[in-house]
N, C-alpha and C positions, 0 to 999 in steps of 0.2 A: 525311518526317521533320519533326517540330516540335521546336524548341528552346525551352526555358523558362529565361529568365534571371531570377534571383530565386527559384529553385526551392526554396531552404531556408527561405523565409519562409512564413507561414501561408497566404497566398493562393496563392503559387507551388506549395506542396506540394499544396494542394487541386486545382489545375489539373493537375499531374502525375498525381495519382491518378485524376482523371476521364478523362484521355486514355488512360492505361494500361488502365483498366477497359473502355474502348471498343475496345481492341485497336489503338489508334493508336500507331505508332512514335513514341516521345518521347525526347528527349535533354535531360537536366537538367544545367545548369551550376551548379557549386558551388565554393566556395573550400575548399582543403584544411583550413583552420582552422575551417570551419563544421561545424555538427551536421547531417550529411546522412543519418543512419540511416533517416529516414522515406522516403527516396527509393529504398531497397533493395527493389524489387519487380519482378515479372516484367514485361518489356516496356519497362523504363526503362534507357536507356544513360546512365550517370553519367560526366560529363566535368568535369575541373578547370580552372578559369580565373578571371579577374577582369576586371571592367569597365575597370580601369586597365591591363590587359595586352592590348593590341590583338592581338598574335600569338595569344594563347589564344582570343580571340573569333573570329578568322579560322578557326582550326581547328574551333571549336565550330559555326560557321555552314556548314561544308563539307557539301554535299549536303542542306541544309536548305531546305524550302519556306516555312515560316512560323516567325517568332520571336514568342513571347509574352513581353513584358518587364514584370515587376512590381517589379524591384529598386529600392530607394530608401534614403536615409540617415535616414529619420525616426526610427528606433529603432536607432542604430548599435551594432555589436558589436565594432568595432575602432577604435583611436585615429585612424587615417588616414581613416576614413569621414566624409565631409562632404557637404553639398549640392553644393558646387562640384566635388568630385572624383567622387562617385558619380553624382548626378543631372545634373551638368554635363558634365565631361570624359568620364565613363564612357559616357554615351549618345551623345556625339559619336563615340567609338570604336566603339560597337556599330553605329550607323547606317552608318559607313564600312565596317566589316567585313561587314555584311549586304549592302550594295550590291556590294562587290567579290566576294562569294561567290555572287551570283545569287539571294539570298533574294527571294521574291515578295511576302510580306506581313509587316508588323510590327503586332502588337496591343499597345497600350501602356496601362498603368494610370495614369490621371491622377486629379485630385481635383476635386470639384465646386467651382466658383468661387463665392465669397461676397464681399460688400463688404469691401474691405481685404485680401482673401486674397493678392493679388499683393504686398503689403507684407511677407509672411512669406517666409523663405528657400525653403521647399518650393514655395510658390505661384509664385514667380518662376522657379525652375528647371523646374518641371513645364510651365509655359506656354511657356517657352523651348524645351523639348524638343518640345512639340507643334508649334511653329513650324518647328523643324528637320525634323521628320517630314513636314510639309506641303511643305517645299521639297526633300525628298530625292529625289523621283521614285519612291520605293517606294510600293506600295499600303499604306495605313496605316488602322488602326482605333483610335480613342481612346475609352476608357471613363472618364468622369469620375464617380467614385464619391462618394456621400454617406458619412456616418459609419458605421463598421462596428459592428453589434450586438455582435460577439464581443469587441471592444476597449472600446467606449464603456460598455457595460453592466457589464463586469467592473470598470472603474474607478469605477463607482458604489458598489461595495462587496460584490462576490460573486464566488466562483470558479465559480459555476454556468455562466456563458456560455462557459467554456473547458473544461468537462468533455468528455473524449474528443477534444479538439482535437490535431492534429498541428502541432508547431512554433508553438505559441501566441505571438502577438506580445507579450502582456503578461508572458510568462515569459522573454523574451530577456534577455541579460545587461547591457543598458544600465542604468547606475546609477539614473538618474532615474525611469524607469518601473518597474523591478523593485522599488526601495525603496518606491515609493508603493503598488504593487499588493500587495506582501507585508504592508503595513501596513493595508490596507483589505479584503482578500479575504474576511475573515470578519465584516465589520461587520454585514451584514444578519442573519446567523444568531446571532451572539454578542451584539451590542449592539442589534439592531433599528433600526439607522440606515442611511440611504441618502445618499450624497453627491450634492448637487444644485448645478450651476453657475449662478450668478445666481438669478433668481426661478423658473427652471424652466419658463417659459412659451413659450420659442421652440420652433418645430416643426421636426422633421427627418425626412426619409424614410430612417430607419435601414435598412441592408441587411446581411444576413448574408453572411459571406465565401463560403460555399458557393454561394449564388445568384450572386454576382459572378463566381466561378470558372466557373460554367455559361455565363454570357454570353461569357466569353473563349473557351471551348471551342467554342461554337456559332458564333462569328464567323469561325472558320477557313474560308477560301474561300467565305464567305457573300456572295452578290452585294450584299446591302444593307449590308454592312459595309465595302465598298471606299471608302476615302478619306472616311470619315464619323466624326463625333464624336457620342457619345451620353452624356447624363447618366443615371446609374444610381442608383436608390434602391430602397426596399422598397415594399410595396403600400399603405402608409399613412404619414401624417405625424403623429407623436406628439410631445407635449412630454415633458420629463423627469418632470414630475408624473404624467403618464399612464402612463409606463413604470413609475414607482414603484407605481402601482395594480396593474399587471400582475404585478410581483414579489410584491405582497401576496397576490394571488390564487393564484399558483403556490406560494409558500412557506406559505400558510395562516396568516399572522400579520400584525399591524399593524406598520408601519414608520414611523419618524420621520425626516423630511427634515433633513439637516445641510447648510445652505446656505452656499456661499462666494460673497461678492459678486463680480460680474464684474470690478470694478476691481482686485481682488487678482491676477487673471491678467494684467491689463495691466501692473501694477507688476512682477510676476514676470518677464514677458517682457523688460521694459526692464533688469532687473538681470542676468538670466541670459545675455543675448545677448553679454555681454562675455567670458564664459569657457566657455559651453556653448550654441552655436547650436541644437543639437538639442533640448535642454531648453527653451530659449527658444521654439523653434518650437511645441512642444507647449503651452506656456502661451498663446502667441498663438492657436493653434487653439481652445483652451478659451475664450478671451475672445470670439472671433468666434462660436463656437457658442452661447455664453451670451447674446449680444446680437443675433444675426441668425438668422432662420429660413432653412431650406433645404428647399423642397418640390418634389418631382419627380413629375410625372404619368407613371407608368410604363405606362399602358394600352397604347399603341401599340407601345412598344419591347418589352415583355414578349410581346406577340402576335407581333411580327415575328420574334423569336428563339425563340419557343415555350418560354419559361421561366415556370414556375409560381413566383411569388414567395412567400416565407415571411414570415408576419406575426410581429410581436414575440411575441405569445402562443404561436404555434406553435413559434417558435424556443426560447423558454424552457421550454415543456412538453417538447419533445424532449430538451433538455439535462437536465431533471429526471427523465426517464423516465416522464412522465405521458402517457397516451393522449390525443391531441387530440380535443376534443369535436366531434361532427359537427354 
């Protein structure tokens, strides 16, 4: 039995789907207040609980071999969700429940480290959780992911990247992200504009959520995954300006960049952190993304887990229903 914690998120839902499609017994942990309809499928045992309720975690971990944990408070849906509660105390509870229940392996979704990343709330908490996993005595696998195509590209001004997505992150009820996405999701098609952070020249190994989910699934009981940390990205490192060019190719029209100076995100972080740490965290991530490249060589890791990585053009073509060129 595999338990997925964070099962109602976009990554967690994809992991549950992949496990169920393989005929793997999977248990999905959800809060009763969450939207868990996407988890209603054959082979999925839905259980209710919360990272802040250790008793519910003990029950969820009973007779479980592997825990895959993707939950985080980056895009919160409840007032009490915070980095300290969910990413901090919540994972302390989960690790303790897993150890007490005889869980063999925990697979944890972390984030690719960038200069200054540990200054952000999510960076501090994720790396603190990584340390706790290393000290836990449990077999652990940590995947540090680069920026998600499904989220990053949508926020550039199009709903194309989330077409057909289950539990899309950009459609969650968090006021900051939902208001922004609803304001820009038609920008490319209606206005011909693309949002670019900074000068658009930093490079990132954008990864699609479906590929990241595949790494999590293939890491279950994989010998090379035991007590290891892997950086995960896509098959290429592109700038935002190059992504803009791919959008132009897929949409068949010219697009005009609408650039936001990186300093705006830094100022936004400093203002928002006093009343919305989650919103401030997103502004901080945008600042570091606009000013620092993150390039991951995936050759050996993709081969090791036998995962075929999806390029940016392949991802957008699939979303647009366009046959990929051979």
